C-alpha positions in Angstrom: 9.5 -5.5 12.4 6.8 -3.1 12.1 5.4 -1.0 9.6 2.8 1.7 9.7 0.7 2.9 7.6 -3.3 4.0 6.9 -6.0 2.5 6.7 -7.0 2.9 2.8 -10.1 0.5 2.2 -12.2 -2.0 4.5 -15.4 -4.2 4.2 -17.6 -5.0 6.9 -19.2 -7.2 5.0 -16.0 -8.8 3.3 -14.6 -8.9 6.6 -10.9 -7.7 4.5 -9.6 -4.9 3.1 -6.3 -2.1 3.0 -3.7 -0.6 4.4 -1.2 2.1 2.8 3.1 1.3 3.7 3.3 5.2 5.4 7.3 4.0 3.7 5.6 3.8 0.4 4.3 1.2 -1.5 1.6 -1.2 -3.2 -1.4 -1.6 -0.5 -0.9 -4.7 1.5 -4.4 -6.6 2.0 -5.0 -7.9 5.3 -9.1 -10.0 7.0 -10.5 -9.1 9.7 -8.6 -12.3 12.0 -5.4 -10.4 10.5 -6.7 -7.1 13.9 -6.0 -7.8 17.0 -9.0 -8.8 19.1 -10.3 -5.9 21.1 -10.3 -4.1 17.6 -13.6 -2.1 15.8 -13.7 -2.7 12.5 -11.1 -0.2 11.3 -12.3 3.1 9.2 -10.9 4.7 6.1 -8.0 7.0 7.4 -6.9 4.9 10.7 -3.5 4.8 11.5 -1.8 1.0 12.1 0.8 -0.2 13.2 1.0 -4.6 11.4 3.2 -6.8 10.3 4.1 -8.5 7.3 3.9 -12.1 5.9 4.2 -14.1 2.4 2.7 -17.2 2.0 3.7 -19.1 -1.4 5.3 -15.8 -4.1 2.7 -14.0 -3.1 2.2 -10.3 -3.1 3.0 -9.4 1.2 0.3 -9.6 2.7 -0.7 -7.1 6.8 -1.0 -9.0 9.9 -1.3 -8.3 13.7 -2.9 -4.8 12.8 -2.9 -2.8 16.5 -5.0 1.1 16.7 -1.5 3.6 16.8 -3.4 6.6 19.2 -1.3 9.0 18.6 0.0 10.2 15.7 4.2 10.4 14.6 5.0 14.2 15.8 1.7 14.8 18.5 3.1 15.5 22.5 1.4 13.4 24.7 -1.1 15.3 26.7 1.5 16.5 30.8 -1.2 14.8 33.4 -2.5 17.7 34.7 -2.4 20.6 32.2 -5.9 22.1 31.6 -7.7 21.5 27.9 -9.9 24.4 27.3 
C-alpha cells in the first residue's frame, strides 16, 4: 500500500532522514538506499510516496520513496494551454 508524506529532515552527510505521513502519526526514518535510484537528494517539504516496513519489532520505516511531482488537488496542465 502506498502512503504519502513530506520530507521533514534529510542529512546528506549521513544519507538518512525522516518523512512525516500526511495522514498523521510519527515521522518515519529512511536511508538513501530507500530512495529511487534516479532521485536527487530530498529537500525539506517535498512530497514523496512510500511504502513501509517493520523489521524485528522495531519502529516502522519508510522505503521505496519516490518523489511526487504533482501535489494533491493540483489540476494537470492542459495541452496547448498558454502560460503567462
